[in-house]
C-alpha positions as a printed NumPy array, in Angstrom:
array([[ -23.024, -143.428,   61.278],
       [ -24.274, -140.232,   59.729],
       [ -27.169, -138.572,   61.768],
       [ -30.074, -136.537,   60.432],
       [ -32.36 , -134.109,   62.323],
       [ -36.093, -134.784,   61.896],
       [ -38.191, -132.202,   63.536],
       [ -35.728, -131.6  ,   66.231],
       [ -35.045, -135.329,   67.05 ],
       [ -31.881, -137.137,   65.885],
       [ -32.128, -140.352,   64.055],
       [ -29.677, -142.563,   62.14 ],
       [ -29.643, -141.94 ,   58.402],
       [ -29.945, -145.613,   57.781],
       [ -33.292, -145.847,   59.481],
       [ -36.441, -146.111,   57.63 ],
       [ -38.08 , -142.879,   56.349],
       [ -41.238, -141.43 ,   57.665],
       [ -44.388, -142.13 ,   55.733],
       [ -46.578, -139.2  ,   54.547],
       [ -49.346, -138.125,   52.15 ],
       [ -49.686, -135.736,   49.261],
       [ -52.56 , -133.623,   48.016],
       [ -53.391, -133.923,   44.44 ],
       [ -56.12 , -133.816,   41.854],
       [ -59.619, -132.247,   41.999],
       [ -60.995, -135.138,   39.842],
       [ -60.337, -138.867,   40.002],
       [ -58.427, -140.637,   37.336],
       [ -60.781, -142.748,   35.52 ],
       [ -58.782, -146.062,   35.758],
       [ -58.05 , -145.62 ,   39.548],
       [ -60.638, -143.625,   41.291],
       [ -60.213, -145.276,   44.646],
       [ -56.783, -143.904,   44.873],
       [ -57.598, -140.376,   43.647],
       [ -60.85 , -139.468,   45.359],
       [ -60.948, -137.389,   48.401],
       [ -57.62 , -135.842,   47.683],
       [ -56.51 , -132.86 ,   49.803],
       [ -57.81 , -134.062,   53.119],
       [ -54.625, -133.996,   55.142],
       [ -54.065, -133.921,   58.892],
       [ -50.784, -133.049,   60.522],
       [ -49.416, -135.215,   63.272],
       [ -47.582, -133.94 ,   66.239],
       [ -44.406, -135.794,   65.395],
       [ -43.944, -134.009,   62.078],
       [ -45.387, -135.742,   59.063],
       [ -48.566, -135.622,   57.122],
       [ -50.847, -138.467,   56.685],
       [ -54.072, -138.644,   54.715],
       [ -57.166, -139.336,   56.649],
       [ -58.327, -143.002,   56.433],
       [ -59.105, -144.815,   53.153],
       [ -56.677, -142.937,   50.909],
       [ -53.561, -145.003,   50.361],
       [ -51.075, -142.308,   49.294],
       [ -47.413, -142.448,   50.63 ],
       [ -44.271, -140.791,   50.391],
       [ -40.97 , -141.2  ,   52.244],
       [ -39.375, -138.195,   53.932],
       [ -37.062, -136.84 ,   56.346],
       [ -38.155, -133.315,   57.335],
       [ -35.062, -131.156,   57.668],
       [ -35.18 , -127.829,   59.385],
       [ -33.156, -125.721,   58.374],
       [ -36.287, -109.455,   43.051],
       [ -38.697, -107.34 ,   42.061],
       [ -37.743, -107.009,   38.365],
       [ -37.247, -109.371,   35.367],
       [ -33.702, -109.726,   34.044],
       [ -31.882, -112.049,   31.664],
       [ -28.325, -112.803,   30.696],
       [ -26.745, -114.984,   28.106],
       [ -23.453, -117.03 ,   27.781],
       [ -22.034, -119.079,   30.602],
       [ -22.713, -117.429,   34.015],
       [ -22.504, -118.273,   37.692],
       [ -25.897, -117.768,   39.39 ],
       [ -25.622, -116.654,   43.031],
       [ -28.248, -116.639,   45.759],
       [ -27.311, -114.084,   48.466],
       [ -30.256, -115.209,   50.74 ],
       [ -28.788, -118.66 ,   50.777],
       [ -25.421, -117.507,   52.09 ],
       [ -23.756, -117.139,   48.688],
       [ -24.161, -120.68 ,   47.34 ],
       [ -23.52 , -120.876,   43.596],
       [ -24.299, -123.212,   40.773],
       [ -23.273, -123.032,   37.132],
       [ -25.853, -122.618,   34.345],
       [ -25.348, -121.714,   30.684],
       [ -28.219, -119.207,   30.461],
       [ -30.567, -117.778,   32.928],
       [ -33.546, -115.46 ,   33.029],
       [ -35.436, -114.215,   36.179],
       [ -39.043, -113.319,   36.694],
       [ -40.735, -112.107,   39.94 ],
       [ -43.575, -114.429,   41.018],
       [ -44.32 , -112.246,   44.033],
       [ -42.55 , -109.741,   46.302],
       [ -40.84 , -112.737,   48.029],
       [ -40.519, -115.326,   45.453],
       [ -38.417, -115.534,   42.129],
       [ -38.835, -117.83 ,   39.2  ],
       [ -35.603, -118.577,   37.311],
       [ -35.433, -120.339,   34.057],
       [ -32.042, -121.804,   33.428],
       [ -30.329, -123.808,   30.772],
       [ -28.047, -126.37 ,   32.251],
       [ -27.601, -129.769,   34.077],
       [ -30.199, -130.316,   36.779],
       [ -27.955, -132.908,   38.467],
       [ -25.439, -130.144,   39.371],
       [ -28.048, -127.61 ,   40.562],
       [ -28.144, -126.626,   44.202],
       [ -28.615, -123.49 ,   46.412],
       [ -27.749, -124.274,   49.946],
       [ -27.627, -128.035,   50.174],
       [ -30.029, -128.095,   53.127],
       [ -33.463, -126.617,   52.032],
       [ -33.168, -127.157,   48.254],
       [ -34.589, -129.97 ,   46.131],
       [ -34.533, -131.117,   42.504],
       [ -37.458, -132.812,   40.86 ],
       [ -36.894, -136.042,   39.236],
       [ -39.205, -137.049,   36.266],
       [ -39.538, -140.594,   37.357],
       [ -41.595, -143.513,   36.153],
       [ -44.315, -145.177,   38.403],
       [ -41.775, -147.838,   39.707],
       [ -39.427, -145.125,   40.898],
       [ -36.346, -147.296,   40.289],
       [ -34.622, -145.216,   37.597],
       [ -34.955, -145.116,   33.868],
       [ -33.59 , -143.087,   30.943],
       [ -32.987, -139.353,   30.381],
       [ -33.007, -137.116,   33.381],
       [ -34.414, -139.854,   35.591],
       [ -31.447, -141.98 ,   34.924],
       [ -29.034, -139.064,   35.194],
       [ -30.299, -138.222,   38.587],
       [ -30.012, -141.802,   39.84 ],
       [ -26.446, -142.   ,   38.577],
       [ -25.328, -138.718,   40.089],
       [ -27.09 , -139.554,   43.422],
       [ -25.598, -142.989,   43.777],
       [ -27.203, -146.454,   44.586],
       [ -28.54 , -145.044,   47.793],
       [ -31.227, -143.21 ,   45.955],
       [ -32.491, -146.291,   44.29 ],
       [ -32.482, -148.13 ,   47.582],
       [ -34.652, -145.362,   49.135],
       [ -37.108, -145.434,   46.223],
       [ -37.298, -149.187,   46.586],
       [ -38.431, -148.729,   50.114],
       [ -41.362, -146.463,   49.168],
       [ -44.566, -148.562,   49.563],
       [ -46.264, -149.693,   46.408],
       [ -49.893, -148.387,   46.067],
       [ -50.601, -151.302,   43.711],
       [ -48.196, -153.83 ,   42.265],
       [ -45.283, -152.155,   40.463],
       [ -46.488, -148.598,   41.206],
       [ -44.905, -146.543,   43.914],
       [ -45.861, -143.16 ,   42.466],
       [ -48.931, -143.034,   40.177],
       [ -48.998, -140.384,   37.439],
       [ -49.448, -136.884,   38.76 ],
       [ -48.39 , -137.631,   42.299],
       [ -45.009, -136.945,   44.101],
       [ -42.722, -138.608,   46.716],
       [ -39.59 , -137.274,   48.407],
       [ -36.216, -138.756,   49.317],
       [ -32.894, -137.396,   50.328],
       [ -30.493, -136.374,   47.633],
       [ -27.623, -138.573,   48.85 ],
       [ -24.544, -137.694,   46.552],
       [ -26.395, -134.901,   44.737],
       [ -25.49 , -131.379,   45.719],
       [ -29.155, -130.633,   46.349],
       [ -30.447, -131.981,   49.69 ],
       [ -33.598, -133.756,   48.484],
       [ -35.108, -135.325,   45.36 ],
       [ -38.78 , -134.95 ,   44.798],
       [ -40.   , -137.756,   42.485],
       [ -43.115, -137.241,   40.312],
       [ -44.51 , -138.904,   37.137],
       [ -45.6  , -137.04 ,   34.25 ],
       [ -48.257, -138.204,   31.746],
       [ -47.337, -139.856,   28.337],
       [ -48.889, -137.294,   26.036],
       [ -50.549, -139.605,   23.494],
       [ -52.007, -142.099,   25.85 ],
       [ -53.191, -140.202,   28.948],
       [ -56.874, -139.315,   28.978],
       [ -56.144, -135.717,   30.111],
       [ -52.458, -134.99 ,   29.847],
       [ -52.817, -131.264,   30.806],
       [ -54.689, -132.195,   34.016],
       [ -52.063, -134.901,   34.829],
       [ -49.033, -132.694,   33.957],
       [ -50.297, -129.8  ,   36.117],
       [ -50.822, -132.185,   39.044],
       [ -47.168, -133.393,   38.734],
       [ -46.025, -129.834,   39.263],
       [ -48.636, -129.061,   41.855],
       [ -47.923, -132.158,   43.948],
       [ -44.078, -131.641,   43.838],
       [ -44.604, -128.084,   45.164],
       [ -47.03 , -129.345,   47.911],
       [ -44.443, -131.941,   48.952],
       [ -41.62 , -129.325,   48.827],
       [ -43.596, -126.918,   50.912],
       [ -44.56 , -129.5  ,   53.427],
       [ -40.933, -130.482,   53.905],
       [ -39.641, -127.026,   54.418],
       [ -38.06 , -126.769,   50.928],
       [ -37.276, -123.11 ,   50.099],
       [ -35.553, -123.646,   46.652],
       [ -36.933, -126.079,   44.144],
       [ -35.725, -126.935,   40.607],
       [ -37.844, -128.672,   37.924],
       [ -36.867, -130.224,   34.598],
       [ -39.337, -130.115,   31.703],
       [ -41.546, -133.037,   32.866],
       [ -42.855, -135.272,   30.126],
       [ -40.996, -133.343,   27.361],
       [ -38.65 , -136.276,   26.605],
       [ -39.835, -139.756,   25.513],
       [ -43.241, -138.97 ,   26.936],
       [ -43.748, -136.603,   23.969],
       [ -45.38 , -133.611,   25.56 ],
       [ -45.244, -130.485,   23.129],
       [ -42.976, -127.941,   24.607],
       [ -45.07 , -124.963,   24.652],
       [ -48.127, -126.775,   25.971],
       [ -45.965, -128.188,   28.677],
       [ -44.446, -124.831,   29.563],
       [ -47.949, -123.359,   29.963],
       [ -48.95 , -126.111,   32.484],
       [ -45.616, -125.873,   34.339],
       [ -45.545, -122.079,   34.79 ],
       [ -49.297, -121.898,   35.629],
       [ -48.863, -124.416,   38.308],
       [ -45.917, -122.514,   39.765],
       [ -47.861, -119.402,   39.872],
       [ -50.279, -120.976,   42.349],
       [ -47.37 , -121.227,   44.859],
       [ -46.017, -117.646,   44.423],
       [ -45.575, -117.03 ,   48.16 ],
       [ -44.477, -120.414,   49.249],
       [ -40.869, -120.644,   48.155],
       [ -37.872, -118.313,   47.976],
       [ -36.951, -119.418,   44.495],
       [ -38.422, -121.746,   41.786],
       [ -36.145, -122.849,   39.157],
       [ -36.548, -124.699,   35.856],
       [ -33.309, -126.268,   34.667],
       [ -33.686, -127.217,   31.034],
       [ -31.318, -129.179,   28.986],
       [ -31.972, -128.021,   25.364],
       [ -32.077, -124.704,   23.639],
       [ -35.545, -125.43 ,   22.149],
       [ -37.166, -126.22 ,   25.537],
       [ -35.405, -123.178,   27.11 ],
       [ -36.854, -120.937,   24.504],
       [ -40.323, -122.355,   24.787],
       [ -40.242, -121.795,   28.645],
       [ -38.93 , -118.176,   28.225],
       [ -41.772, -117.466,   25.72 ],
       [ -44.487, -118.747,   28.069],
       [ -42.972, -117.029,   30.998],
       [ -43.058, -113.665,   29.204],
       [ -46.687, -114.32 ,   28.048],
       [ -47.927, -115.531,   31.528],
       [ -45.901, -113.45 ,   33.911],
       [ -45.499, -110.112,   32.224],
       [ -49.054, -109.709,   30.71 ]])
C-alpha cells in the first residue's frame, strides 16, 4: 500500500483525508449567510490541519505534504523549466513571465493544464469545479479524466455543506492529484456570470480561497485555468482583472503562480491585463 507523509507522520493513502477549513469572503452571500459569515477566523491545530472556530461549517479534505526580477515573453512551442524545482519541465505553447515580487513569479501560459507540473510534490493545479465536485465538462472533466477515478472518489468523500453541495461558489477544497503529474488538485467553484448577484466578488474569492488553501498546504507552485470563462460566460478581460488582482495579494506566498489557458483569445486577454496591472 502506498504511504503518504502527513506532517511527519506516515499514513496509508487509502485512509480518509483530514478535514480543514478555508478563509473566504468579507461579505455574506445573500442566499447563504449562515455559511459565509465570520469567515477568516481560523485556528491551527497541533496535528497539522486548520479548522474554523465553531459554527462555521466549512470543510476541505487534505493531506499536507512537506516537501525573476524582469518580465520576458516568448512565442512558439517552448519547454518551460524551473531551476528552483530541480529542473522539472512541462510543455507549453506560449509563455510570458512577470515578477510579482523579488521572490515570486507570475507565468501566463497557453497550454493544457492537465499536463502542467513543476516538481510533483509541492505543486497544484486548480480545477474549475461545480458545487457537487463530481466532475463535469470542460477543464473540470478533463482534469477528472486525467487524474483517474480516484479523484472522483476523493471528491465524493468531501462532506456536503448542504444537500448536493460540497464546495459553494467562491470556496475551495484540496485533494491529491492521483494520476496527474501535479501533486494536488485544488477545487474551486466560479460564478455563473449572468445569474450571480456579484460575480466579480465571487470570482475573486474563488482565486483567493484557492491561494489560501495552497498556502496552508505548503504548495509552492500553483496553476490556474481561466475560472468561469467557459460555459459560465464570464467576459475574458473582466475575469483576467479579478484573477490577476487576486494573485497580487499573495505576491510573497508562492515561488510561482501560473495561468495555463487553453485558447488564444483568453491568453491574449490575460497578457493584456497583466501588462496593465503589473507593469503600470
